[in-house]
C-alpha positions in Angstrom: 0.0 0.0 0.0 1.3 3.5 -0.9 1.1 6.3 1.6 1.4 10.1 1.1 1.1 12.9 3.7 0.2 16.3 2.4 0.5 19.4 4.6 -0.7 22.8 3.6 -0.1 25.9 5.7 -2.7 28.4 4.8 -5.0 31.0 6.5 -7.7 29.0 4.7 -6.8 25.6 6.3 -10.0 25.4 8.3 -12.1 26.3 5.3 -10.3 23.7 3.2 -11.0 21.1 6.0 -14.7 22.0 6.0 -14.9 21.8 2.2 -13.0 18.5 1.9 -14.5 16.6 4.9 -17.6 15.5 3.0 -15.3 13.9 0.4 -13.8 11.6 3.0 -17.2 10.1 3.7 -17.3 8.6 0.2 -13.8 7.3 -0.2 -12.6 6.7 -3.8 -12.0 3.0 -4.7 -8.8 1.5 -3.4 -8.0 4.6 -1.2 -8.3 5.8 2.3 -8.0 9.5 3.2 -8.0 11.2 6.5 -7.9 14.9 7.2 -7.0 17.1 10.2 -6.3 20.7 10.8 -4.3 22.5 13.6 -3.0 26.0 13.9 -3.5 26.9 10.2 -2.0 23.7 8.9 -4.2 21.2 7.0 -2.9 17.6 7.0 -4.2 15.0 4.6 -3.0 11.4 4.8 -3.6 9.3 1.6 -3.3 5.5 1.5 -3.8 3.8 -1.9 -3.6 0.3 -3.2 -1.7 1.5 -6.3 -0.1 4.5 -8.0 -3.2 5.1 -10.2 -5.5 5.4 -7.2 -3.0 7.6 -5.4 -2.7 9.9 -8.3 -6.5 10.2 -8.7 -7.0 10.9 -5.0 -4.2 13.5 -4.8 -5.4 15.3 -8.0 -8.9 15.4 -6.7 -8.0 16.8 -3.3 -5.4 19.3 -4.6 -8.0 20.5 -7.1 -10.5 21.1 -4.4 -7.9 23.0 -2.3 -7.1 25.2 -5.3 -10.8 26.0 -5.8 -11.1 27.1 -2.2 -8.1 29.4 -2.6 -9.5 30.8 -6.0 -12.9 31.5 -4.5 -11.4 33.2 -1.5 -9.2 35.4 -3.8 -12.2 36.3 -6.0 -14.5 37.1 -3.1 -11.8 39.0 -1.2 -12.0 36.7 1.9 
């Protein structure tokens, strides 16, 4: 099993956690993902059965994080 830990320091860490948490309820096939946030740092732990599943999960979550930052920038939050 492959494992990756992604940490993102951001003033939007809590917002990212709130937006990504529903995604963890419906885990992608062949993956397990857990999220936590502390003091402005979002930590995402990815475990995947193979490289394809890992790539898909990372791309999905990174995309959602980018959208959160883009919306905050556009709205001035």
